[in-house]
N, C-alpha and C positions, 0 to 999 in steps of 0.2 A: 605344546609350548613348554620349554624348560621352566621349572620353578625358580623364583628369585630366592637366593640363599641369604639368610640373615643370621648374624650373631648379636647378642645383647651383652653389653658391659654395664654393670651396675644392676644388682638384682634385689633392690628394695621394692617398695610398693609399685612405683612407676615401671621399673624394669620388668617386674613379673607381669605387669599388664601388657607391655610390649610383647613379651615372650608368649603369653597365652594367645594373643591375637594372631601372631605369626604361626604358632603351632597349629592353630585351627583354620588357617586360611588355605584353600585348595591350591592357590598359586604360589605359596611360600613354603620355605623349609627352614626350620630352626637348626642351625649348624653347631651352635655353642652358647654356653652361658659363662660369663666371666665376672668374678667378684672376689674380694679379699676375704669375705666371710666363708665359712666351711660349706662344702657341697651338701652337707646334711641339714642346712638351715631350713626352717619351716617353709614349705611351699615349693622348694627347688626340686624335690624328688618327683614332682608331677611331670616334669619335662624330660622327654627322652632325648637328651642332648649331652655331648661331652661338657665337662665343667673344667674351667681353668682359673687358677688363683691370681693371674695377672694378665693384662693385655699383651705384654711382651711374650709371655709363654704361648698365648693363643696365636699371635702373629708368626711365631717361630714354628708352630705346629704344621703349617702347610695346608691346613683344612681349607678347602675351597669355599669362599664366601664373597658375595656381591656387595653386601651392605653390613655395616656395623652400627647398631643403635646405641647411642651414648646416653645412659640414664644414671650417671654418677653424680656426686656433689658438684655444684655449679663451678667451683674453682678448678675442677679437673677437666672441664669440657674442652677448652681450647687445646691444651697439650695432647689430650687423647685423640681429638679430631685430627690434629695435624699428624700424629703418629699413624692413624688409620689411613688417611689420605696419601701419605708418603708411601705406605705399603700397597697402594693401588686399590683401596676400598672406597666405595661411596659411604657417606655417613648420614645418619639421622641424629640430630642433636636436640635433646630436651631443652626447653627454655630454662635459663637464658642461653643463647649461643655461646657467650663468654661473659666475663665480668668487666672487660675493658675493650674499647673500640680497636685499640692496636692489636689485641689478640684476635678479635673477630676478623680484622683485615688480614692477619697472617693466615687464618683459616682459608679465606677466600683466595689468597695468592697461592697457597699450597694446592687447593682444589683445581685452580686454573692450570697450574704447572703440571699436575698429574692427570688432567682431563677427567676429573671425577665430580660427582654431584654432591651438594650439601642440602639436606632437607632440615628445616627448623620446625620444631613442634609448636605450632600455634593453633591448637585445636578449636578455639572459640570462633575461628573463621567459618566453621561448619555449622554453627548454631543457626537454626532456621530464621529466628528474628534478625540476626546479624546479616545473614545472606540477603534477606528481604531489604534491610536498611541499605546495604551496599548497592543493591539494584536501584533503589529509589534515588540515591545520590548520583549514581552513574548516569541515570536517565533524566536527571535534573527535575524530578517531580516536585521537590520541595522548593525549587527556585533558589534564590540567593540564601546562603546560610548566614544567620546572624550570630548564633552562639551555640556552643556545645558544652554540656556539663557531664562529666564522668564521675560517678561516686562508687567507691569500693570500700565497703565497711565489713571487715571480717574478724573472726576470732582466731588468734594463735596464742596459746598460753603454755603453761608447764607441760601439758599433755603432748604438745608438739615439739618443744625444745628438750627432747630427752636423749638425743644422740650427741656425737662429738663434732658435728659440723653445722647444723642449723644454728643460726644466731651469730656466726663468726664472720668477720669482714672478708677473710681470705677464702672461705669456702661457700658461704651463703651470699654475701654481698649486700643484703638489705631487702626490705619488703617489696620495693619496686622491681627488683630482679626476680625474687622467688615467688611472691604471691601475685603481683599485679602487672608483670610484663605482658601477660596475655591481653590485658585490657588496653595498655598503652599501644600494643600492636593493632588493636581494633581501631582506635581513633587515628592512628597513622595510616593504616590500610585504607580507611574510608575517606578521611579528610586531609591527609597529607602532613607535611612537616610543620613544625611549630617554631616560633621565634618570640623575642621579648618576654622571656620567662622570668617570673618571680616565684619564689618558693619560701614557705615557712614550715619547718619540720620540728616535731617534738617527740620525746619519748615519755609516755605517760605511765605505763605499768610493765615495761620490759627491761628496766635498768639492770635487774639481776639475771636477765635471761639472754639479752642480745648486746651486740656491740654497736647498734645503730638505732635510729628513730623508728617509732611504730606508727606515727601519724603525720599527716601533712596536708597543706592547702597550697595548690600550685595554680597560678594563672598564666595565660599565654595568649598569643595570637597565631592564627594560621596564616599561611602565605597569601591568602585572599583577603586578609585583614578582618575576617570574622574572629570572634573572641571565644576563649574556652577556659575551662578550669577542671582541675582534677582534685578531688577530695578523697583521701584514703586513710585507712586505719586498720591495724590488726589488734586494736585494744578493745574491741567489742567483747562484752562478757558472754561466755559460755558457747555461743555458736555464731556462724556467719549470719549477717543481717541482710546485706544488699550489694549487688553489683548492677549498676544502672547507667544508662546514657540517655540524656535528654537533648533534643535538638529543637531550637526555635528558628524558624526560617520564613522566608517571604510568603510561601503558600501554605504554611501550616506548621504543626508541631507534632513531635513523636517522642514517646518515652518507652524504652526497652528496659525492663527491670527484672524483679525477682532476685533470689539469692545469687544467681549465676548468669545474669543477663540472658535469661531464657524465656521471657514472656514479653509480649507487646502489651504494655499497660495503658498506653494512650496513643491514639492516632486520629488526628483531625486535620485533613488536607483538602484543599479546595478541589472540587470536582473529581474526587477519588473515592473508590470503594475498596475497603480493606480486604485483601484476599485471605482465603483459608490457608494457614501455614501448616507444615508438618510439625508434629510434636517434637519438642527438644528431648534429647537424651537425658537420663538422670545424671546427677552430679557424681563425681568420683568420691567414693567413700573409703577413707583410710582408717576407719575405726575411731580413733580419738579426734579426728578432724575431717573436714570435707573440702573438696576443691571443685574446679570448674567441670563442665559437662564431660561425660565419658565418650569423647570423640576420637580416641586414638586409632580406632579401626579405619577411620577416613585417612589418617596419615599413612598407615601401612598400605592401604589401597592406592594412594597417590604415588608412593614410592614404586610400587609394582607397575602401575600404569606408565610412569615416566621411563623406567628401565626397560619396559617392553614397547617403548615408542608409541604409546597410546594416549599420552597426555603431557601436560606441563606442570612444573613444580608449583604447588599451592602456596608455599611460604619458603622462599629461598634465602640464601646467605646474605644477600645485599639488604633484604628487609630485616633479617635478624640483626645485622650490624646497625641498622638505623634505629631499631628499638633501644639498643644499648647506648647509642649516641644520645638519644632523647633523655634516657635515664641519667646518663652522666651529666648532661646540661642542667637537669633539674637539681641534682645534688650540688653541682657547682654554684647554681643560683642561690642555693640555701647555705653556701659555704660549708658543706658537709661532705666534701669529696676529697 
């Protein structure tokens, strides 16, 4: 079977991770790297692929490519995705899919017009505790859900905000887009949409680093009238503290915790025996800071499976748009958008 050909635009930490997984996958081929930084930048020489200094130059090159993985600053995602889709390429878009719902809708319309696929990177869906929780909710093992609490307490300080786009409204968008959209995706994926949102946001120690708030408390209801809250912060000193979700329900309670929602910390359910789960992958390590579990290989495999007609998209464009919609409504509820 022919290999799926990938190009990667944006060769920072995440882009190089995409490139490495593709280059080492037996069913994939890395056709190009694209970035405004020089081809001689650290780490890029490891890849045996042509290098282009702009997406336009790559698309004009005529190099055959099935998929373009977009791992550039957030504010570029929509325009670059639309450019690639218009050129007849499928796209993988790092979170967030875009910074505005209108832009996300334009991506979807362009994909439909050109009959191409959009894959949104939401790698926390592959975490074994999260997969287990999704199964429990789908099978109604917990019964009626009463409340859901999501806590995301991370560190992002001067060590993180050292380039020219992190921390800006135009390219970064805010911590709900850049740090915590993965976790908003999890509660939407498992529990559905939210309504009756209230939000209070504050900036405690990032006033000299970012153009937006670093902490917040959000309350809401799900469509089944269960209640929920999101507590988040990037103001934690020195290192990430916790990413957790706690569910109180008719038949029991669950807490998935750890620094990256990678451990079942509590499970007490009526007439239920906790199964043995697969181990979670280690967190992404970016040197000065760390992020969610290193699950990008699952994303690449899903793209290959879909394009070889062996599977369905694990996180598609409509879901990516919905996460942006929820974030926009949170910011609007806080009068911060």
